[in-house]
Structures are given as C-alpha cells and as structure tokens.
C-alpha positions in Angstrom: -23.8 8.4 11.4 -22.7 4.8 11.6 -18.9 4.4 11.0 -17.4 1.2 9.7 -15.7 -1.0 12.3 -12.5 -2.9 11.7 -10.9 -5.7 13.8 -7.2 -5.1 13.9 -4.1 -7.2 14.6 -0.7 -5.6 15.4 2.8 -7.1 15.1 5.6 -5.1 16.5 8.6 -6.0 18.8 8.1 -3.0 21.1 5.3 -3.4 23.6 5.2 0.3 24.4 4.6 1.0 20.7 1.7 -1.5 20.6 0.1 0.3 23.6 0.5 3.6 21.9 -0.9 2.3 18.7 -3.9 1.0 20.6 -4.6 4.6 21.8 -4.1 6.0 18.4 -6.5 3.6 16.8 -9.1 4.4 19.5 -9.0 8.1 18.5 -9.6 7.5 14.8 -12.2 9.5 12.9 -14.4 8.1 10.1 -14.0 4.5 11.3 -13.7 2.5 14.4 -10.9 0.0 15.2 -10.9 -2.8 17.8 -7.5 -4.2 18.6 -8.3 -7.9 18.8 -4.8 -9.2 19.1 -1.1 -8.3 19.2 2.2 -10.1 19.0 5.9 -9.3 19.3 7.3 -12.1 17.1 6.6 -13.3 13.5 5.6 -16.9 14.5 3.2 -15.5 17.1 1.4 -13.2 14.7 1.1 -15.9 12.0 -0.4 -18.2 14.6 -2.7 -15.4 15.8 -3.8 -14.5 12.3 -4.8 -18.2 11.8 -6.9 -18.3 15.0 -8.3 -14.8 15.4 -10.8 -13.4 12.9 -9.7 -9.9 11.9 -9.9 -7.4 9.0 -6.5 -5.7 9.1 -2.9 -6.5 10.2 -0.5 -3.6 11.0 2.9 -5.3 10.5 6.4 -4.2 11.4 9.2 -5.3 9.2 11.7 -5.9 12.0 10.6 -8.8 14.2 13.0 -11.0 16.4 12.4 -14.4 14.7 11.6 -13.5 11.1 11.2 -10.3 9.1 7.9 -8.9 7.9 8.4 -10.2 4.4 8.5 -13.8 5.7 5.4 -13.1 7.9 3.7 -11.8 4.8 4.7 -14.8 2.8 3.3 -17.2 5.4 0.0 -15.4 5.8 -0.5 -15.3 2.0 0.4 -19.0 1.7 -2.3 -19.8 4.2 -4.8 -17.6 2.2 -5.9 -15.8 5.3 -8.4 -13.1 4.2 -6.6 -10.2 5.8 -5.7 -6.7 4.6 -2.1 -5.9 5.5 -0.4 -2.5 6.1 3.4 -2.4 6.7 4.1 0.1 9.5 7.9 0.4 9.5 10.9 2.7 9.9 12.5 1.3 6.8 12.1 3.5 3.7 14.6 1.7 1.4 13.1 1.3 -2.1 14.1 -2.4 -2.3 12.2 -3.2 0.9 9.1 -1.3 -0.1 9.0 -2.9 -3.6 9.5 -6.3 -2.1 6.6 -5.7 0.3 4.3 -4.8 -2.5 5.5 -7.7 -4.6 4.6 -9.9 -1.6 1.1 -8.6 -1.6 0.8 -5.9 1.0 -2.0 -3.4 0.7 -0.3 -0.4 2.2 3.1 0.8 3.4 3.3 3.6 6.0 6.5 5.0 7.7 6.5 5.2 11.5 7.9 8.7 11.1 4.7 9.9 9.4 1.9 11.5 11.4 -1.1 9.8 12.7 -3.4 11.3 10.0 -1.4 9.4 7.4 -2.0 6.1 9.2 -5.8 6.9 9.3 -5.7 7.7 5.5 -3.9 4.4 4.9 -6.4 2.4 6.8 -9.4 4.1 5.1 -7.9 3.5 1.6 -6.9 -0.1 2.2 -10.2 -1.1 3.8 -12.0 0.5 0.8 -10.0 -1.8 -1.6 -7.3 0.7 -2.6 -3.5 0.5 -2.2 -1.7 3.1 -0.1 1.9 4.2 -0.1 3.3 6.8 2.3 3.4 10.2 0.6 7.0 10.7 1.8 8.3 7.6 -0.1 10.0 7.8 -3.5 11.5 5.1 -5.6 14.4 4.8 -8.1 14.6 2.7 -11.2 17.6 0.6 -12.2 19.5 3.6 -13.5 19.3 5.3 -10.2 16.9 8.1 -11.3 13.9 8.9 -9.3 10.7 7.9 -11.1 8.8 10.4 -8.9 10.3 13.7 -9.6 8.5 16.9 -8.7 8.9 19.8 -11.2 7.2 23.0 -10.2 4.9 21.0 -7.9 4.0 18.5 -10.6 4.8 14.9 -11.2 7.3 14.1 -13.9 6.4 10.9 -15.7 8.9 8.7 -17.5 8.0 5.9 -19.9 9.0 2.3 -20.5 8.2 1.8 -24.2 8.6 -2.0 -24.0 6.0 -2.3 -21.3 3.7 0.2 -23.1 3.9 -1.8 -26.4 3.6 -5.2 -24.7 0.2 -4.4 -23.2 -0.9 -2.0 -26.0 -1.2 0.9 -23.5 -1.5 4.5 -24.7 0.9 7.1 -23.3 -2.0 8.6 -21.3 -2.8 5.2 -19.9 0.8 4.8 -18.8 0.7 8.2 -17.1 -2.4 7.2 -15.2 -1.0 3.8 -14.3 2.1 5.4 -12.8 0.1 7.9 -10.8 -2.1 5.1 -9.5 1.1 3.4 -8.5 2.0 6.4 -6.4 -1.3 6.0 -4.6 -2.9 9.1 -6.2 -6.7 9.3 -6.1 -8.8 9.8 -9.3 -9.3 13.4 -8.2 -5.6 14.0 -7.8 -4.8 12.4 -11.1 -7.4 14.5 -12.8 -5.9 17.6 -11.4 -2.4 16.6 -12.5 -3.5 15.8 -16.1 -6.2 18.5 -16.4 -8.9 15.9 -17.2 -12.1 14.9 -15.4 -12.4 12.4 -12.6 -14.7 10.4 -14.9 -12.1 10.2 -17.6 -9.5 9.0 -15.1 -11.9 6.3 -14.0 -12.3 5.1 -17.7 -8.5 5.1 -18.2 -8.1 3.1 -15.0 -10.7 0.5 -16.1 -9.1 0.2 -19.5 -5.6 -0.3 -18.0 -6.8 -3.0 -15.7 -8.6 -4.8 -18.6 -5.5 -4.7 -20.8 -3.2 -5.9 -18.0 -5.6 -8.6 -16.9 -5.9 -7.4 -13.3 -9.0 -6.8 -11.2 -7.8 -4.5 -8.4 -5.6 -1.5 -7.7 -3.4 -3.7 -5.5 -2.7 -6.0 -8.4 -2.1 -3.0 -10.7 0.5 -1.5 -8.3 2.1 -4.9 -7.8 2.6 -5.3 -11.6 4.0 -1.8 -11.7 6.6 -2.7 -9.1 7.4 -6.0 -10.7 8.2 -4.2 -14.0 10.2 -1.4 -12.3 7.8 1.3 -13.4 7.9 3.0 -10.1 
C-alpha cells in the first residue's frame, strides 16, 4: 500500500524538541513525513516557508522574536499554500481561539500523546480541522460550552446566530460538534442519526453560512463565540 507523503517544516525554540519530533514523524503510520526544514525563531521560519516548498508547518506559539500568532499572520499575508498545526503547551481558550481566527488548521497540545499528533496531521492533510481532545472552551459568561453529561456532549444555543443564518436547532447542534473536531461518525453516534444525514446537515450549514471548508466553518464558530 502506498502511503501519502508530506513535506514538513517545524518551528520551535528548543533544538532537542525538534530532533525528537523528527524521530516521531519518521515513525508515523498511515502517512510518511519528510522534515524539509526547521527554525528556532519566527523570522527564520517565515523566511524558510517562503523559500522551501512544503505541505505542513508544525508551529510553536512561543518563539524568541515573535509569537506564533504573528508568524501565522505573516505566512497568511504572503498567501503561502501551507497547512499549519499549532503544537504548543498553551491551552488557554483565548490563545486557541485567536489561533483559529488567524487561520490555523489544527491545534495540538505538547502534553498529548504521539497518536494525537498523527491524528491531527491526518485530519488536516485531508482538509479537516483538528482540535486536541483535551481542550475545552468557555463562552463570555464563563460556562464551558463543551460539557460532558453522562458521557455525552451538552449543546447550548445562541438564538441570534441561529436566526441570522436561518439554521435549524439540529444544524446548530451539528455545527458545534464539527467545531469540536468531531467526525461525521462521532456526530451520528451522539445524535442517533446516520452518517449520511450528518453529511447532509454539514453541507446545508456550509451553504447557509457561505463557507466552503470545515476550517472556515470552525473559524466562524470561534468568531461568534459558539465554542
């Protein structure tokens, strides 16, 4: 079986971590990764991203000369066709939301296991958006929007958003679950509907919101404080 191959850039201010990540990427299953460049500063990784053809950037938020959000902004401004996953120790909701507003494709905590990084890379390179399963977010009132009750996801509504885009309550449920990086199969299990029905809901939501990708859908969810 021929596995997909991805050219990867890494930005992190710890050289030992970069070396360890190189080993981890070399042991991946289901895809192959070639580390084509690494940098320890923001300016260096922006320059490298402009010069080196790559598919994916694994970006730390804490770099000596600029933070990951500024790196993200500069790369997006240059319209470099690069998928970006934040790989960070920071789990503060404001930072995570800012990263997705800035256009990242995934956010993984360094405290997670290697398998989660592999899952994130697979999802992002297939056009999906990935958020670490250990992350949760709070809305302006301080309540968690992802609350587990008897193992199930509790969904809250924002009626103004729902009415503005003419979404049904079921579509809002699906949208929020997509925002938490749940797959169609997981959403189907949560709502006791079929995978095909979830797919139809997802397409209808994207049409109503005028977006064409899961990344754009999640970005809109963050911007409207739905997660």
